[in-house]
C-alpha positions as CSV (number, residue, x, y, z in Angstrom):
1,M,0.0,0.0,-0.2
2,E,2.7,2.6,0.7
3,A,4.8,1.7,-2.1
4,N,1.7,2.1,-4.2
5,H,0.3,5.8,-2.4
6,L,4.5,6.6,-3.5
7,N,3.7,6.0,-7.0
8,K,0.6,8.0,-6.9
9,I,2.1,10.7,-5.4
10,K,5.2,10.6,-8.2
11,V,2.8,10.7,-10.8
12,S,1.4,13.7,-9.4
13,I,4.4,15.5,-8.9
14,F,5.5,15.0,-12.4
15,L,2.3,15.6,-14.2
16,C,1.9,19.0,-12.6
17,L,5.7,19.5,-13.4
18,L,4.8,18.6,-17.1
19,F,1.7,20.7,-17.2
20,A,3.6,23.7,-15.7
21,K,6.4,23.4,-18.3
22,A,4.0,22.3,-21.2
23,T,1.5,25.8,-20.7
24,T,4.7,28.1,-20.5
25,L,6.8,26.9,-23.4
26,V,5.7,25.9,-26.5
27,L,7.4,22.5,-27.7
28,G,10.1,22.5,-30.0
29,Q,8.1,21.2,-32.8
30,G,5.1,24.0,-32.2
31,T,2.6,21.9,-29.9
32,R,1.3,23.2,-26.7
33,V,-1.0,22.3,-24.3
34,G,-3.9,24.5,-24.0
35,F,-4.0,25.5,-27.6
36,Y,-7.8,25.3,-28.2
37,A,-8.4,27.3,-25.1
38,T,-9.8,30.0,-26.9
39,S,-10.6,28.7,-30.5
40,C,-13.0,25.8,-29.6
41,P,-12.6,25.3,-25.5
42,R,-14.7,22.4,-25.1
43,A,-12.3,20.4,-27.5
44,E,-11.0,18.4,-25.1
45,S,-13.9,17.8,-23.5
46,I,-15.9,16.4,-26.6
47,V,-13.1,14.4,-27.1
48,Q,-12.7,13.1,-23.8
49,S,-16.9,11.9,-23.4
50,T,-16.9,10.8,-27.0
51,V,-14.2,8.1,-25.9
52,R,-16.0,7.3,-22.9
53,T,-19.2,6.4,-24.6
54,H,-17.9,4.0,-26.8
55,F,-15.7,2.5,-24.3
56,Q,-18.9,1.9,-22.3
57,S,-20.4,0.2,-25.0
58,D,-17.1,-1.7,-26.0
59,P,-14.3,-1.2,-23.9
60,K,-11.7,-3.0,-26.8
61,I,-11.9,0.5,-28.3
62,A,-9.3,1.8,-25.8
63,P,-6.2,-0.3,-26.7
64,G,-7.3,0.4,-30.0
65,L,-7.3,4.1,-30.1
66,L,-3.8,3.8,-28.5
67,R,-2.3,1.3,-30.9
68,M,-3.7,3.7,-34.1
69,H,-2.1,7.1,-32.5
70,F,1.3,4.5,-32.4
71,H,0.6,3.5,-35.4
72,D,0.3,7.2,-36.6
73,C,3.0,8.7,-35.5
74,F,5.5,6.3,-37.0
75,V,4.3,7.0,-40.8
76,Q,4.3,10.6,-41.6
77,G,4.5,11.5,-38.1
78,C,1.6,12.7,-35.7
79,D,-0.7,13.8,-38.4
80,G,-3.4,11.5,-38.9
81,S,-2.7,9.9,-41.9
82,I,-3.6,6.5,-40.8
83,L,-7.0,8.0,-40.3
84,I,-7.5,8.6,-44.4
85,S,-9.7,6.1,-46.5
86,G,-9.0,4.5,-50.2
87,A,-6.9,2.2,-51.9
88,G,-3.1,2.2,-51.0
89,T,-3.8,3.9,-47.7
90,E,-1.9,3.4,-44.6
91,K,-5.2,2.0,-43.2
92,T,-4.5,-1.0,-46.0
93,A,-1.3,-1.6,-45.0
94,P,-0.8,-5.1,-43.3
95,P,0.2,-3.7,-39.8
96,N,-2.7,-1.7,-40.0
97,L,-5.4,-3.9,-41.1
98,L,-7.2,-5.2,-37.5
99,L,-6.6,-1.3,-36.1
100,R,-9.8,-0.8,-34.4
101,G,-11.6,2.3,-33.0
102,Y,-12.1,4.8,-36.5
103,E,-15.6,5.3,-35.7
104,V,-14.8,7.5,-32.5
105,I,-12.3,9.5,-34.0
106,D,-15.3,10.2,-36.7
107,D,-17.9,10.5,-34.4
108,A,-15.7,13.1,-31.9
109,K,-15.3,15.1,-35.3
110,S,-18.7,15.7,-36.0
111,Q,-19.4,17.0,-32.9
112,L,-16.3,19.2,-33.1
113,E,-17.4,20.4,-37.0
114,Q,-20.6,21.4,-35.0
115,A,-18.8,23.0,-32.0
116,C,-15.9,24.8,-33.9
117,P,-15.8,24.1,-37.7
118,G,-12.5,24.2,-39.3
119,V,-10.7,24.1,-36.2
120,V,-9.7,20.7,-34.4
121,S,-7.1,18.8,-36.4
122,C,-8.0,15.0,-36.7
123,A,-4.2,14.5,-35.8
124,D,-5.4,16.1,-32.2
125,I,-8.0,14.4,-31.8
126,L,-6.1,11.2,-32.1
127,A,-3.5,12.0,-29.7
128,L,-6.6,13.3,-27.2
129,A,-8.2,10.0,-28.0
130,A,-5.1,7.9,-27.3
131,R,-4.7,10.0,-23.8
132,D,-8.4,9.2,-22.6
133,S,-8.6,5.6,-23.7
134,V,-5.0,5.2,-21.2
135,V,-7.2,7.1,-18.0
136,L,-10.1,5.0,-18.8
137,T,-8.1,1.6,-18.5
138,N,-6.9,2.7,-14.8
139,G,-3.8,4.7,-16.2
140,A,-2.4,8.1,-15.6
141,G,-3.8,10.8,-17.7
142,W,-1.8,14.0,-19.1
143,P,-1.9,17.4,-20.6
144,V,-1.7,16.7,-24.3
145,P,0.0,19.3,-26.3
146,T,-2.1,20.2,-29.4
147,G,-2.0,22.1,-32.1
148,R,-0.5,19.2,-34.9
149,R,-2.3,19.3,-38.3
150,D,-3.4,17.0,-40.7
151,G,-1.3,15.3,-43.8
152,R,-2.2,14.7,-47.1
153,V,-0.3,11.8,-47.8
154,S,-0.9,8.3,-46.9
155,L,0.4,5.6,-48.1
156,A,0.8,2.1,-47.5
157,S,4.3,1.5,-48.8
158,D,4.8,3.5,-45.7
159,A,3.8,1.0,-43.3
160,A,6.6,-0.8,-43.8
161,N,9.2,0.6,-41.3
162,L,6.3,-0.1,-38.5
163,P,8.0,-2.0,-35.7
164,G,7.3,-5.5,-36.3
165,F,6.1,-8.4,-34.2
166,R,9.3,-10.7,-35.4
167,D,11.8,-7.8,-35.3
168,S,14.7,-8.2,-33.2
169,V,15.5,-5.8,-30.3
170,D,18.6,-4.3,-32.6
171,V,16.0,-3.5,-35.1
172,Q,13.0,-2.3,-32.8
173,K,16.0,0.1,-31.3
174,Q,16.9,1.2,-35.1
175,K,13.3,2.0,-35.8
176,F,12.6,3.9,-32.5
177,A,15.7,6.2,-32.8
178,A,14.6,6.9,-36.4
179,K,12.2,8.7,-34.8
180,G,14.1,10.3,-31.7
181,L,13.0,7.8,-29.3
182,N,15.3,5.7,-26.9
183,T,15.9,2.0,-25.5
184,Q,13.5,3.0,-22.5
185,D,10.9,5.0,-24.8
186,L,10.7,1.6,-26.5
187,V,10.2,-0.4,-23.5
188,A,7.9,2.3,-22.1
189,L,5.9,2.0,-25.1
190,V,5.7,-1.3,-25.7
191,G,4.0,-1.3,-22.3
192,G,1.5,0.2,-23.7
193,H,0.8,-3.8,-24.4
194,T,-1.0,-3.7,-20.9
195,I,-4.0,-3.3,-22.3
196,G,-5.1,-5.5,-25.3
197,T,-5.7,-8.4,-27.4
198,V,-3.6,-9.7,-30.6
199,A,-5.0,-12.3,-33.1
200,C,-3.5,-15.8,-32.9
201,Q,-1.9,-15.6,-36.1
202,F,0.9,-13.4,-34.6
203,F,2.5,-15.6,-32.6
204,Q,1.2,-18.8,-33.5
205,Y,4.4,-19.9,-35.2
206,R,6.2,-19.5,-31.7
207,M,4.5,-22.6,-30.7
208,Y,4.6,-24.8,-33.6
209,N,7.3,-23.9,-36.4
210,F,9.1,-21.4,-34.8
211,N,12.2,-22.1,-37.1
212,S,14.1,-24.5,-39.6
213,S,15.8,-26.6,-36.2
214,V,13.2,-25.5,-33.6
215,A,9.3,-26.0,-33.1
216,V,8.7,-24.1,-30.1
217,D,10.6,-20.7,-29.3
218,S,12.6,-21.5,-25.7
219,S,11.9,-18.1,-24.6
220,I,8.5,-19.2,-23.7
221,N,7.4,-20.6,-19.7
222,P,6.8,-24.6,-20.4
223,S,4.1,-23.9,-17.9
224,F,2.7,-21.1,-20.3
225,L,2.9,-23.5,-23.5
226,S,0.3,-24.7,-22.8
227,Q,-2.2,-22.7,-21.9
228,L,-1.2,-20.9,-25.5
229,Q,-1.9,-23.4,-27.4
230,S,-5.1,-24.3,-26.0
231,L,-6.0,-21.1,-26.4
232,C,-4.5,-20.9,-30.6
233,P,-4.8,-24.9,-31.4
234,S,-2.2,-25.7,-34.6
235,N,-5.3,-25.8,-37.0
236,G,-7.6,-23.5,-35.2
237,D,-8.8,-19.8,-35.7
238,A,-5.7,-18.0,-36.9
239,T,-8.6,-14.9,-36.3
240,K,-9.1,-15.1,-32.4
241,R,-7.8,-13.0,-30.6
242,V,-5.4,-13.3,-26.7
243,S,-4.8,-11.3,-24.5
244,L,-1.6,-9.4,-24.5
245,D,-0.9,-8.9,-21.1
246,T,-2.3,-12.1,-19.3
247,G,-4.5,-11.9,-16.7
248,S,-4.8,-7.8,-16.8
249,E,-5.9,-7.0,-20.1
250,N,-8.2,-4.7,-19.5
251,R,-6.0,-2.3,-17.0
252,F,-3.1,-0.7,-17.6
253,D,-0.4,-1.8,-15.1
254,T,3.1,-3.1,-14.8
255,S,1.8,-7.0,-14.6
256,F,2.5,-6.6,-19.0
257,F,6.2,-6.3,-17.5
258,A,5.7,-9.3,-14.8
259,N,4.7,-11.6,-17.4
260,L,7.6,-11.2,-19.8
261,Q,9.9,-11.8,-16.6
262,N,8.1,-14.9,-16.4
263,G,8.5,-16.0,-19.6
264,R,4.5,-15.0,-20.9
265,G,4.7,-12.7,-23.1
266,I,2.8,-13.2,-26.2
267,L,4.8,-11.8,-29.2
268,E,8.3,-12.4,-29.7
269,S,8.9,-8.9,-30.3
270,D,7.8,-8.4,-26.6
271,Q,9.2,-11.4,-24.8
272,M,12.5,-10.3,-26.7
273,L,12.6,-7.1,-23.9
274,W,13.5,-9.6,-21.1
275,T,15.9,-12.0,-23.0
276,D,17.8,-8.5,-24.7
277,P,20.2,-7.7,-21.7
278,S,19.7,-3.7,-22.8
279,T,15.9,-3.7,-22.8
280,R,16.0,-6.4,-19.4
281,T,17.5,-3.9,-17.4
282,V,14.6,-1.0,-18.5
283,V,11.8,-3.8,-17.5
284,Q,13.6,-5.0,-14.0
285,R,13.9,-0.9,-13.4
286,F,10.2,-0.7,-14.0
287,L,9.5,-4.2,-12.2
288,G,11.3,-2.5,-9.0
289,I,13.4,-5.3,-8.8
290,R,15.9,-5.3,-6.0
291,G,19.2,-3.9,-7.1
292,F,18.2,-1.8,-10.0
293,L,17.3,1.8,-9.7
294,G,13.5,1.8,-9.8
295,L,11.6,3.7,-12.4
296,T,7.9,4.8,-12.2
297,F,6.4,2.6,-15.2
298,S,3.5,5.5,-15.0
299,V,5.3,8.4,-15.2
300,E,7.4,7.3,-18.0
301,F,5.0,6.1,-20.2
302,V,3.4,9.8,-19.8
303,R,6.7,11.1,-20.7
304,S,7.5,9.0,-24.1
305,M,3.9,9.2,-24.9
306,V,4.2,13.2,-25.0
307,K,7.9,12.5,-26.8
308,M,6.5,10.0,-29.3
309,S,3.1,12.5,-30.2
310,N,5.2,14.7,-31.4
311,I,7.2,13.0,-34.2
312,E,7.2,15.1,-37.5
313,V,4.0,17.1,-36.6
314,K,2.8,19.3,-38.9
315,T,2.3,22.8,-37.6
316,G,1.7,26.4,-39.0
317,T,0.4,26.3,-42.4
318,D,1.6,22.9,-42.7
319,G,-0.7,20.5,-43.5
320,E,-4.3,21.4,-43.3
321,I,-7.7,20.9,-41.1
322,R,-9.8,17.9,-42.5
323,K,-13.7,18.5,-42.8
324,I,-13.7,14.6,-42.1
325,C,-10.6,12.7,-41.3
326,S,-11.1,10.0,-43.7
327,A,-10.4,11.8,-46.5
328,I,-8.2,15.0,-47.4
329,N,-10.2,18.0,-48.2
């Protein structure tokens, strides 16, 4: 109880400092907290209430919106390009086919166009919705810097650079570094897998056909293997979804990292965060393992989310404010 109370105090102090800094300084990329304070005062509350309404009907939209924001930022920057519909757009790329929550963004945009026509970008709506999704799953909230504008380019081919479920830690680090994110950011942001599910097709090979010489990935805890095999039989439904954080898929907490420590990571790329020494140290710090300088996951996740949400943003006269999020003006 005392440790939990201390962590909450740390989060509160950090968020107060973040808010104070973000409200007085414009971030390097041109976004700032309170961007719509005058032009559309209800912008954040409209997004928040919309996300909450959809979440109450379907809690799965929370991890969906969080993933969508991540996938958006890693391609063309955080400019809402993931939201554009049509042949050959990012939305049609294999890594994005199972994303969910588009209807939430469209709903919020429709309401905002009635309240403040042509003011609030789809990119900002997505950034706010990702934050609100974390809060709804018991995670920490944070002041979201806004002022992004929407991009006009969305190409499926660009999504090839997204981090993949079979990427080694070195490849993951390279992809994050290309976006200005370090190893700690990588581990913190992947920690977003503490909520949500994944289809069997993305990890079945680990249990039945790992590589040419080994059938089963040895990093899977043997006692967990039979459980996974019962959930995803070799000839079963590849689209069946399984929790990414066994035992806590709807709650934003550190159990995801505890599962990695115990060989219970679902995706190969996730479990590698424990098997690779360079990232295992960060996981150990998030878990508060004795002998390692502790890090508070909720604080570091917020820090990394703010950092990620400003990747290559468009501001000023760059880009546009879309009238509808699924199409450029």
